[in-house]
Backbone as CSV, one residue per row, in Angstrom:
resi,resn,N_x,N_y,N_z,CA_x,CA_y,CA_z,C_x,C_y,C_z
1,UNK,-12.698,-27.353,-21.758,-12.364,-26.171,-20.956,-12.610,-26.353,-19.414
2,UNK,-11.494,-26.135,-18.569,-11.620,-26.458,-17.279,-11.743,-24.995,-16.472
3,UNK,-13.063,-25.032,-15.875,-13.273,-23.571,-15.185,-12.981,-23.691,-13.912
4,UNK,-12.511,-22.506,-13.307,-12.214,-22.340,-11.804,-13.585,-22.082,-11.244
5,UNK,-13.920,-22.653,-10.141,-15.191,-22.659,-9.506,-15.292,-21.442,-8.549
6,UNK,-14.309,-20.721,-8.539,-14.232,-19.512,-7.839,-14.586,-18.334,-8.677
7,UNK,-14.123,-18.196,-9.882,-14.351,-17.093,-10.817,-15.021,-17.427,-12.138
8,UNK,-15.076,-18.850,-12.490,-15.788,-19.192,-13.612,-14.855,-18.885,-15.023
9,UNK,-13.589,-18.629,-14.734,-12.621,-18.537,-15.931,-11.764,-19.589,-16.064
10,UNK,-11.061,-19.763,-17.298,-10.288,-20.977,-17.559,-9.184,-21.010,-16.629
11,UNK,-8.934,-22.148,-16.008,-7.785,-22.389,-14.931,-6.798,-23.356,-15.542
12,UNK,-6.972,-23.926,-16.594,-6.104,-25.063,-17.207,-6.248,-26.092,-16.332
13,UNK,-5.113,-26.847,-15.739,-5.009,-27.890,-14.997,-4.587,-27.551,-13.695
14,UNK,-4.598,-26.190,-13.261,-4.123,-25.742,-12.006,-5.308,-25.993,-11.027
15,UNK,-4.813,-26.360,-9.819,-5.696,-26.561,-8.691,-5.925,-25.182,-8.108
16,UNK,-4.943,-24.322,-8.091,-5.236,-22.886,-7.646,-5.441,-22.106,-8.860
17,UNK,-6.311,-21.338,-8.878,-6.706,-20.489,-10.085,-5.627,-19.497,-10.275
18,UNK,-5.104,-19.327,-11.385,-3.971,-18.101,-11.567,-4.600,-16.864,-11.693
19,UNK,-5.899,-16.694,-12.045,-6.678,-15.309,-12.048,-7.043,-15.038,-10.785
20,UNK,-7.939,-15.732,-9.883,-8.489,-15.320,-8.734,-7.836,-15.824,-7.384
21,UNK,-7.076,-16.884,-7.494,-6.300,-17.497,-6.389,-7.277,-18.616,-5.517
22,UNK,-8.464,-18.949,-6.111,-9.342,-19.823,-5.613,-8.785,-21.195,-5.539
23,UNK,-8.828,-22.041,-4.558,-8.314,-23.288,-4.345,-9.455,-24.292,-4.779
24,UNK,-9.457,-24.784,-5.967,-10.446,-25.570,-6.557,-10.563,-27.009,-5.990
25,UNK,-9.714,-27.387,-4.928,-9.874,-28.568,-4.421,-10.514,-28.626,-2.987
26,UNK,-10.941,-27.314,-2.521,-11.679,-27.298,-1.257,-13.182,-27.529,-1.458
27,UNK,-13.877,-28.000,-0.620,-15.129,-28.335,-0.737,-16.074,-27.470,-0.144
28,UNK,-17.352,-27.406,-0.473,-18.252,-26.359,0.019,-19.205,-27.132,0.799
29,UNK,-19.048,-26.982,2.174,-19.807,-27.809,3.178,-21.267,-27.641,3.245
30,UNK,-21.985,-28.660,3.497,-23.396,-28.809,3.802,-23.732,-27.468,4.735
31,UNK,-24.957,-26.855,4.543,-26.067,-27.224,3.689,-25.970,-26.648,2.197
32,UNK,-24.604,-26.091,1.761,-24.654,-25.608,0.430,-24.516,-26.671,-0.548
33,UNK,-24.838,-26.280,-1.779,-24.694,-27.032,-2.864,-23.252,-27.430,-3.020
34,UNK,-22.820,-28.820,-3.314,-21.314,-28.903,-3.676,-21.044,-28.071,-4.877
35,UNK,-19.845,-27.551,-4.879,-19.245,-26.855,-6.005,-19.039,-27.927,-7.112
36,UNK,-19.338,-27.502,-8.317,-19.148,-28.366,-9.534,-20.498,-29.314,-9.824
37,UNK,-21.610,-28.935,-9.000,-22.993,-29.396,-9.218,-23.431,-28.843,-10.475
38,UNK,-24.182,-29.863,-11.334,-24.688,-29.200,-12.608,-26.241,-29.319,-12.512
39,UNK,-26.967,-28.323,-12.636,-28.473,-28.172,-12.575,-28.926,-28.021,-13.956
40,UNK,-29.962,-28.803,-14.045,-30.816,-28.893,-15.376,-29.866,-29.137,-16.658
41,UNK,-28.866,-29.861,-16.290,-27.804,-30.313,-17.333,-27.283,-28.954,-18.146
42,UNK,-27.156,-27.848,-17.233,-26.791,-26.482,-17.994,-26.032,-25.701,-17.069
43,UNK,-26.508,-25.545,-15.827,-26.021,-24.445,-15.077,-24.871,-25.074,-14.081
44,UNK,-23.793,-24.760,-14.120,-22.522,-25.235,-13.111,-22.601,-24.304,-11.931
45,UNK,-22.471,-24.957,-10.703,-22.508,-24.236,-9.567,-20.969,-24.098,-9.126
46,UNK,-20.672,-22.878,-8.747,-19.199,-22.533,-8.239,-19.454,-22.352,-6.757
47,UNK,-18.431,-21.414,-6.414,-18.279,-21.211,-4.900,-19.633,-20.342,-4.375
48,UNK,-19.910,-20.471,-3.245,-20.996,-19.665,-2.437,-20.439,-18.288,-2.285
49,UNK,-21.218,-17.199,-2.787,-21.010,-15.873,-2.775,-21.488,-15.248,-1.464
50,UNK,-22.789,-15.516,-1.002,-23.372,-15.000,0.167,-24.597,-15.813,0.664
51,UNK,-24.982,-15.892,1.858,-26.161,-16.258,2.370,-27.043,-15.457,3.297
52,UNK,-28.234,-15.513,3.033,-29.095,-14.658,4.102,-30.083,-15.769,4.619
53,UNK,-31.009,-15.349,5.251,-32.069,-16.377,6.025,-32.796,-16.974,4.910
54,UNK,-32.974,-16.495,3.753,-33.842,-17.120,2.884,-33.126,-17.873,1.614
55,UNK,-32.115,-17.528,1.102,-31.409,-18.021,0.144,-29.824,-17.915,0.218
56,UNK,-29.187,-18.514,-0.728,-27.790,-18.683,-0.930,-27.531,-18.280,-2.488
57,UNK,-26.543,-17.448,-2.639,-26.081,-17.171,-3.901,-24.785,-17.821,-4.164
58,UNK,-24.642,-18.306,-5.501,-23.459,-18.958,-5.927,-23.211,-18.354,-7.186
59,UNK,-21.659,-18.304,-7.422,-21.295,-17.835,-8.957,-21.543,-19.240,-9.655
60,UNK,-21.955,-18.947,-10.989,-22.190,-20.040,-11.890,-21.906,-19.858,-13.319
61,UNK,-21.987,-20.815,-14.070,-21.885,-20.795,-15.436,-22.933,-21.548,-16.309
62,UNK,-23.383,-20.650,-17.204,-24.511,-21.164,-18.111,-23.833,-21.807,-19.307
63,UNK,-23.705,-23.164,-19.274,-23.077,-23.802,-20.420,-23.782,-23.644,-21.650
64,UNK,-25.159,-23.233,-21.880,-25.606,-23.158,-22.959,-25.480,-21.529,-23.640
65,UNK,-25.569,-20.718,-22.783,-25.256,-19.294,-23.245,-23.804,-18.891,-23.180
66,UNK,-22.952,-19.758,-22.415,-21.452,-19.658,-22.362,-21.188,-18.248,-21.611
67,UNK,-21.849,-18.246,-20.552,-21.565,-16.848,-19.637,-21.541,-17.212,-18.075
68,UNK,-21.007,-16.296,-17.502,-21.153,-16.362,-15.946,-22.247,-15.876,-15.709
69,UNK,-22.902,-16.519,-14.535,-24.310,-16.123,-14.081,-24.152,-16.236,-12.507
70,UNK,-25.068,-15.579,-11.956,-25.301,-15.857,-10.430,-26.433,-16.849,-10.260
71,UNK,-26.379,-17.802,-9.303,-27.455,-18.730,-9.124,-27.942,-18.657,-7.788
72,UNK,-29.164,-18.307,-7.546,-29.664,-18.030,-6.165,-30.469,-19.359,-5.920
73,UNK,-30.280,-19.923,-4.568,-30.943,-21.163,-4.288,-31.944,-20.758,-3.116
74,UNK,-33.046,-21.309,-3.110,-33.951,-21.058,-2.002,-33.358,-22.055,-0.928
75,UNK,-32.940,-21.503,0.201,-32.309,-22.435,1.204,-32.502,-21.659,2.502
76,UNK,-33.610,-21.937,3.178,-34.033,-21.390,4.432,-33.430,-21.978,5.670
77,UNK,-32.358,-21.560,5.994,-31.558,-22.188,7.019,-32.506,-22.215,8.386
78,UNK,-32.443,-23.406,8.888,-33.235,-23.747,10.299,-34.530,-24.531,9.776
79,UNK,-34.837,-24.682,8.400,-35.970,-25.297,7.981,-35.539,-26.593,7.063
80,UNK,-34.330,-26.696,6.711,-33.850,-27.722,6.005,-32.562,-28.390,6.481
81,UNK,-32.210,-29.380,5.759,-31.044,-30.097,5.882,-30.566,-30.876,4.576
82,UNK,-29.294,-30.705,4.366,-28.744,-31.216,3.102,-27.447,-32.138,3.584
83,UNK,-27.521,-33.427,3.218,-26.296,-34.082,3.362,-24.987,-33.677,2.875
84,UNK,-23.950,-33.878,3.503,-22.569,-33.472,2.856,-22.430,-34.229,1.317
85,UNK,-22.107,-33.361,0.435,-22.017,-33.661,-0.977,-23.192,-34.145,-1.724
86,UNK,-24.412,-33.876,-1.226,-25.608,-34.162,-1.890,-26.341,-32.753,-2.425
87,UNK,-27.015,-32.921,-3.325,-27.761,-31.612,-3.987,-29.236,-31.612,-3.445
88,UNK,-29.875,-32.636,-3.139,-31.274,-32.674,-2.655,-31.355,-32.261,-1.169
89,UNK,-32.459,-31.278,-1.036,-32.639,-30.673,0.221,-33.769,-31.727,0.928
90,UNK,-33.730,-31.703,2.248,-34.747,-32.545,3.022,-35.374,-31.265,4.035
91,UNK,-36.670,-31.225,3.974,-37.351,-30.301,4.953,-37.414,-31.004,6.394
92,UNK,-37.077,-30.324,7.341,-37.142,-30.643,8.666,-38.652,-30.964,9.104
93,UNK,-38.871,-32.137,9.794,-40.275,-32.483,10.345,-40.804,-31.260,11.000
94,UNK,-41.993,-31.006,10.614,-42.887,-29.897,11.243,-42.561,-28.703,10.366
95,UNK,-41.841,-28.493,9.657,-41.431,-27.299,8.783,-41.940,-27.308,7.326
96,UNK,-42.742,-28.388,7.145,-43.139,-28.529,5.607,-43.958,-27.352,5.151
97,UNK,-44.984,-26.997,6.094,-45.863,-25.748,5.445,-45.296,-24.605,5.227
98,UNK,-44.404,-24.164,6.111,-43.758,-22.903,6.007,-42.784,-22.943,5.063
99,UNK,-41.963,-24.046,4.787,-40.946,-24.193,3.720,-41.749,-24.077,2.367
100,UNK,-42.826,-24.767,2.207,-43.749,-24.672,0.872,-44.114,-23.390,0.653
101,UNK,-44.996,-22.745,1.701,-45.477,-21.338,1.518,-44.325,-20.415,1.116
102,UNK,-43.102,-20.270,1.762,-42.335,-19.273,1.541,-41.567,-19.545,0.247
103,UNK,-41.398,-20.810,-0.248,-40.762,-21.210,-1.651,-41.795,-20.818,-2.547
104,UNK,-43.022,-20.978,-2.324,-43.962,-20.426,-3.474,-43.925,-18.936,-3.598
105,UNK,-43.949,-18.213,-2.509,-43.526,-16.738,-2.592,-42.149,-16.430,-3.156
106,UNK,-41.282,-17.075,-2.924,-39.867,-17.030,-3.701,-40.115,-17.076,-4.979
107,UNK,-40.563,-18.263,-5.467,-40.758,-18.468,-6.927,-41.789,-17.445,-7.700
108,UNK,-42.677,-16.967,-6.981,-43.654,-16.066,-7.438,-42.861,-14.626,-7.594
109,UNK,-42.180,-14.199,-6.543,-41.443,-12.940,-6.723,-40.350,-12.878,-7.686
110,UNK,-39.640,-13.963,-7.884,-38.608,-13.944,-9.039,-39.170,-14.185,-10.419
111,UNK,-40.333,-14.832,-10.457,-40.966,-14.874,-11.795,-41.401,-13.532,-12.369
112,UNK,-42.042,-12.683,-11.245,-42.266,-11.365,-11.545,-41.157,-10.474,-12.021
113,UNK,-40.076,-10.611,-11.151,-38.796,-9.858,-11.521,-38.277,-10.452,-13.082
114,UNK,-38.359,-11.591,-13.317,-38.071,-12.199,-14.595,-38.901,-11.330,-15.678
115,UNK,-40.153,-11.133,-15.521,-40.984,-10.496,-16.472,-40.689,-9.037,-16.786
116,UNK,-39.921,-8.406,-15.636,-39.497,-6.911,-15.689,-38.097,-6.813,-16.032
117,UNK,-37.433,-7.726,-16.742,-35.900,-7.471,-17.161,-35.649,-6.492,-18.052
118,UNK,-36.769,-5.798,-18.675,-36.576,-4.806,-19.599,-36.485,-3.398,-18.831
119,UNK,-36.734,-3.487,-17.411,-36.482,-2.225,-16.881,-35.158,-2.092,-16.236
120,UNK,-34.438,-0.984,-16.510,-32.992,-0.966,-16.181,-32.780,-0.885,-14.707
121,UNK,-33.703,-0.696,-13.867,-33.419,-0.578,-12.602,-33.623,-1.880,-11.883
122,UNK,-34.052,-3.045,-12.557,-34.222,-4.266,-11.959,-33.218,-5.067,-12.392
123,UNK,-32.779,-6.073,-11.648,-31.666,-6.994,-11.893,-32.346,-8.059,-13.034
124,UNK,-31.422,-8.580,-13.961,-31.960,-9.241,-14.877,-31.990,-10.757,-14.429
125,UNK,-33.205,-11.461,-14.524,-33.349,-12.771,-14.028,-33.618,-13.567,-15.513
126,UNK,-32.765,-14.602,-15.711,-33.000,-15.243,-16.916,-33.959,-16.523,-16.801
127,UNK,-33.835,-17.148,-15.654,-34.969,-18.169,-15.452,-35.156,-18.433,-14.052
128,UNK,-36.212,-19.207,-13.759,-36.563,-19.611,-12.353,-37.123,-21.076,-12.603
129,UNK,-36.505,-21.857,-11.804,-36.952,-23.400,-11.796,-36.763,-24.009,-10.575
130,UNK,-37.491,-25.246,-10.382,-37.537,-26.140,-9.295,-36.513,-27.378,-9.614
131,UNK,-35.854,-27.713,-8.625,-35.087,-29.051,-8.620,-34.528,-29.286,-7.255
132,UNK,-34.255,-30.353,-6.947,-33.541,-30.949,-5.700,-34.443,-30.490,-4.489
133,UNK,-35.871,-30.370,-4.594,-36.645,-30.182,-3.675,-36.566,-28.656,-3.133
134,UNK,-36.145,-27.802,-4.047,-36.104,-26.401,-3.829,-36.298,-25.635,-5.077
135,UNK,-35.831,-24.361,-4.978,-36.124,-23.564,-6.217,-34.727,-22.695,-6.439
136,UNK,-34.391,-22.490,-7.683,-33.360,-21.553,-8.226,-33.744,-20.569,-9.031
137,UNK,-32.792,-19.561,-9.076,-32.977,-18.351,-9.919,-31.692,-18.037,-10.362
138,UNK,-31.642,-17.983,-11.753,-30.459,-17.714,-12.577,-30.564,-16.234,-12.890
139,UNK,-29.543,-15.537,-12.435,-29.424,-14.028,-12.662,-28.176,-13.490,-13.481
140,UNK,-28.283,-12.426,-13.914,-27.148,-11.720,-14.393,-25.855,-11.682,-13.449
141,UNK,-24.804,-11.922,-13.755,-23.699,-11.842,-12.750,-23.080,-10.402,-12.870
142,UNK,-22.917,-9.806,-11.717,-22.232,-8.561,-11.549,-20.918,-8.756,-10.694
143,UNK,-19.918,-8.522,-11.267,-18.579,-8.884,-10.464,-18.521,-7.843,-9.504
144,UNK,-18.115,-8.267,-8.200,-17.990,-7.328,-7.158,-16.735,-6.562,-7.366
145,UNK,-16.672,-5.365,-7.021,-15.646,-4.330,-6.979,-14.999,-4.350,-5.669
């Protein structure tokens, strides 16, 4: 199955997705994860959805559960660098302590949210893990209207 990295639906062999119009030949520049990156041999990274000062959200696909998800990456802009077409983050010199402390808080917060998934007012967090010198949160995907 060939998935569109813009909507995670079947695109057959088309470069431009017939469903969402996303151009699957475009690259996702640094410091963002390259589209089509596979995390933990399970989670496929698609296009970037949004970025704030702490993290970036991507559309993703869980190959094990066979469903669309949102993948949040701890990505504190101004404290890190990522080379083009690379997955691993590098922390800027002199920013190691703040990066590590805030990452620990990020992980702790989302692990707490993960435990509260039975409460309807909370977003559903499926898993939290570390890779590429950063942390990731896999969440339920809610399509934007």
